[in-house]
C-alpha positions as CSV (number, residue, x, y, z in Angstrom):
1,M,46.4,212.1,-91.4
2,T,43.7,212.8,-88.7
3,S,44.4,215.1,-86.5
4,V,44.7,213.4,-82.9
5,T,44.2,215.3,-79.9
6,V,45.3,212.6,-77.3
7,T,48.3,212.7,-75.8
8,P,50.3,209.2,-75.2
9,Q,53.1,211.1,-74.1
10,K,51.4,212.1,-70.7
11,L,50.1,208.6,-69.7
12,P,51.0,207.2,-66.5
13,R,54.0,204.7,-67.0
14,V,52.3,201.5,-66.2
15,A,54.6,198.3,-66.5
16,W,54.1,194.5,-65.8
17,K,56.6,192.1,-65.8
18,G,59.1,194.6,-66.9
19,V,56.9,195.6,-70.1
20,P,54.9,198.5,-70.8
21,V,51.4,198.1,-71.1
22,V,47.9,199.9,-71.3
23,T,44.4,198.8,-70.0
24,S,41.4,198.5,-72.2
25,E,39.7,201.7,-70.7
26,C,43.0,203.5,-71.6
27,L,43.4,202.1,-74.9
28,A,39.6,202.8,-76.1
29,S,40.0,206.4,-74.6
30,L,43.1,206.9,-76.9
31,Y,41.4,205.3,-79.7
32,G,38.4,207.3,-79.6
33,T,36.2,204.3,-79.3
34,A,33.9,202.5,-76.5
35,P,35.7,200.0,-73.9
36,T,32.9,197.7,-75.0
37,N,34.5,197.6,-78.4
38,I,37.7,196.6,-77.0
39,K,36.3,193.8,-75.2
40,S,34.1,192.7,-78.0
41,N,37.1,192.6,-80.7
42,F,38.9,190.8,-78.1
43,N,36.2,187.8,-77.2
44,S,35.4,187.6,-81.2
45,N,39.3,187.1,-82.2
46,K,40.5,185.3,-79.1
47,T,42.8,183.1,-81.3
48,R,44.2,185.8,-82.7
49,F,45.6,187.2,-79.1
50,V,48.3,185.0,-77.3
51,E,48.8,185.8,-73.6
52,G,52.1,186.7,-72.3
53,K,52.5,188.3,-76.2
54,H,49.6,190.6,-76.9
55,F,48.0,190.9,-73.3
56,F,48.5,189.6,-69.5
57,L,45.5,189.1,-67.8
58,L,45.7,189.9,-63.8
59,A,43.8,187.9,-61.5
60,G,44.4,186.8,-58.0
61,Q,47.9,187.7,-56.0
62,D,49.0,189.6,-59.2
63,L,45.7,191.6,-59.4
64,H,46.2,192.1,-55.8
65,D,49.7,193.3,-56.1
66,F,49.2,195.6,-59.3
67,K,46.3,197.2,-57.2
68,A,48.5,197.6,-54.2
69,V,50.2,200.5,-56.5
70,W,47.6,201.5,-59.0
71,V,43.9,202.0,-57.1
72,S,45.5,204.8,-55.1
73,H,47.8,206.3,-57.4
74,S,47.4,210.0,-58.5
75,D,46.2,208.2,-62.2
76,P,44.2,205.2,-61.1
77,V,43.9,202.4,-63.6
78,V,42.2,200.0,-62.3
79,G,39.3,199.9,-59.7
80,A,39.3,198.4,-56.3
81,R,36.6,196.2,-56.8
82,A,37.8,194.8,-60.2
83,R,38.0,190.9,-60.0
84,S,40.6,190.5,-63.1
85,L,42.3,193.1,-65.5
86,I,43.5,192.8,-68.8
87,L,46.5,194.8,-69.5
88,W,47.6,195.5,-73.2
89,T,51.5,194.9,-74.9
90,E,52.6,197.0,-77.8
91,R,51.5,194.4,-80.0
92,G,48.1,194.0,-78.3
93,A,47.6,197.5,-78.8
94,A,48.8,197.1,-82.5
95,R,46.3,194.3,-83.1
96,H,43.3,196.5,-81.7
97,A,44.3,199.3,-83.9
98,K,44.1,197.0,-86.9
99,M,40.6,195.7,-86.0
100,L,39.5,199.5,-85.5
101,E,40.7,200.3,-88.8
102,T,40.5,204.3,-88.3
103,D,42.8,206.7,-89.0
104,K,42.6,208.1,-85.2
105,A,43.6,204.5,-84.0
106,W,46.5,204.2,-86.1
107,D,47.6,208.0,-85.6
108,V,47.5,207.1,-81.7
109,F,49.4,203.9,-82.1
110,E,52.2,205.7,-84.0
111,L,52.3,208.1,-81.1
112,L,52.3,205.1,-78.1
113,E,55.0,203.9,-80.2
114,D,57.1,206.8,-80.2
115,S,56.7,208.1,-76.8
116,Y,54.9,205.1,-74.8
117,F,56.3,202.0,-75.7
118,S,59.7,202.7,-77.2
119,N,60.9,205.1,-74.2
120,R,61.2,202.1,-71.7
121,D,64.8,202.2,-71.6
122,R,65.4,206.2,-71.8
123,R,66.9,208.1,-68.9
124,S,63.9,209.2,-66.8
125,T,63.1,213.1,-66.7
126,M,62.2,215.0,-63.3
127,L,58.6,214.8,-64.6
128,D,58.9,210.8,-65.1
129,R,60.2,210.6,-61.5
130,A,57.5,212.9,-59.8
131,P,55.3,209.9,-58.7
132,L,58.2,208.3,-57.2
133,H,59.5,211.4,-55.2
134,H,55.4,211.9,-54.2
135,D,55.6,208.0,-52.8
136,A,58.6,208.6,-51.0
137,I,57.7,211.7,-49.1
138,D,54.4,209.6,-48.5
139,I,56.4,207.0,-47.2
140,A,58.6,208.9,-44.9
141,A,55.8,210.7,-43.3
142,V,53.3,207.9,-42.6
143,R,56.2,205.1,-41.7
144,R,58.5,207.7,-39.9
145,I,61.5,206.8,-41.9
146,A,64.0,209.6,-42.9
147,L,63.6,210.8,-46.4
148,S,67.0,209.9,-47.5
149,K,66.5,206.3,-46.3
150,V,63.3,205.9,-48.2
151,Y,65.1,206.9,-51.2
152,G,68.0,204.5,-50.5
153,A,65.7,201.6,-50.3
154,L,63.9,202.4,-53.4
155,N,67.3,202.9,-55.6
156,R,68.8,199.7,-54.1
157,W,65.7,197.8,-54.7
158,I,65.7,198.7,-58.8
159,G,69.5,198.6,-58.5
160,V,70.8,202.0,-59.0
161,K,72.9,204.5,-56.8
162,R,70.5,207.6,-57.5
163,L,66.8,208.0,-58.5
164,S,68.4,210.3,-61.7
165,G,70.2,206.9,-62.7
166,M,66.7,205.4,-63.4
167,T,64.9,204.6,-66.8
168,V,61.6,205.4,-67.5
169,L,60.8,201.5,-67.4
170,Q,62.6,201.2,-63.9
171,I,60.6,204.2,-62.6
172,S,57.4,202.1,-63.2
173,E,58.6,199.0,-61.8
174,T,59.6,200.7,-58.5
175,L,56.7,202.3,-58.3
176,G,55.0,198.8,-57.7
177,F,57.5,198.5,-54.4
178,S,57.0,202.2,-53.3
179,G,53.1,201.4,-53.3
180,R,53.9,198.6,-51.5
181,L,55.9,200.1,-48.7
182,K,53.1,202.9,-48.4
183,S,50.4,200.1,-47.6
184,N,53.0,198.0,-45.3
185,G,52.8,195.4,-47.6
186,E,56.5,194.8,-48.6
187,T,57.7,191.2,-48.9
188,A,60.5,189.3,-48.0
189,A,61.3,188.8,-51.5
190,D,61.7,192.6,-51.4
191,M,64.0,192.9,-48.9
192,Q,66.1,190.3,-50.1
193,R,66.4,191.9,-53.6
194,I,67.6,194.9,-51.6
195,E,70.3,192.9,-50.0
196,D,71.2,191.5,-53.3
197,N,71.4,194.6,-55.2
198,Q,73.3,196.6,-52.2
199,L,75.9,193.9,-52.8
200,K,76.1,194.6,-56.4
201,L,76.4,197.9,-56.1
202,Y,78.6,198.6,-53.2
203,G,80.0,195.1,-52.2
204,E,79.0,195.1,-48.7
205,P,75.2,194.1,-46.7
206,S,72.9,196.9,-46.5
207,Q,71.9,198.2,-43.1
208,L,67.9,197.8,-43.3
209,P,67.4,198.8,-39.4
210,L,68.6,202.1,-40.4
211,L,65.5,202.6,-42.5
212,G,64.1,203.2,-38.9
213,V,61.4,200.6,-39.0
214,E,60.8,196.7,-38.8
215,F,60.3,196.0,-42.4
216,L,59.8,192.3,-42.0
217,K,57.6,190.9,-39.1
């Protein structure tokens, strides 16, 4: 077995539609190849890749929403000027490893399987939750909201009572919402989700005015 120096365990937990994903640039770096090779293999074998199964192609509003979280993230995974973006699922990553057929690609994919793709339902650790804590502090400062209210909104949006109760995948999903809050880009759907989850968790409507701002304008 080839010695693997890349550590998928420390990758930013990126998800799309609830599915853990990686970008072409990230995959190339992990597999020890050039991003152009990932692109070339895809273009030469498009019939072997199924959108929604092996990859997601983001453009338009989907890409805009994704950028709202990840362009300014501490571990940015997409450029501000990108016009489209391909995100690879576990099956897509496996297919690329097979096409490259190198020991390193297969070794790294095994690590991705064990520590990245398979851990989406694992209860989050303090390290996993760190990006969300950072976002919460930024939101409280920028929008002048009590930090406890920010945490309450984040928890209700994903449907848990405490941040510590989130899984790794839920952390990734909630980072999308926190990114929108930081940029004043939250939607009516976000607020309705909070209302719905408030009823499920506590059996009573939430008090959105207590958040300290007019979220819906």
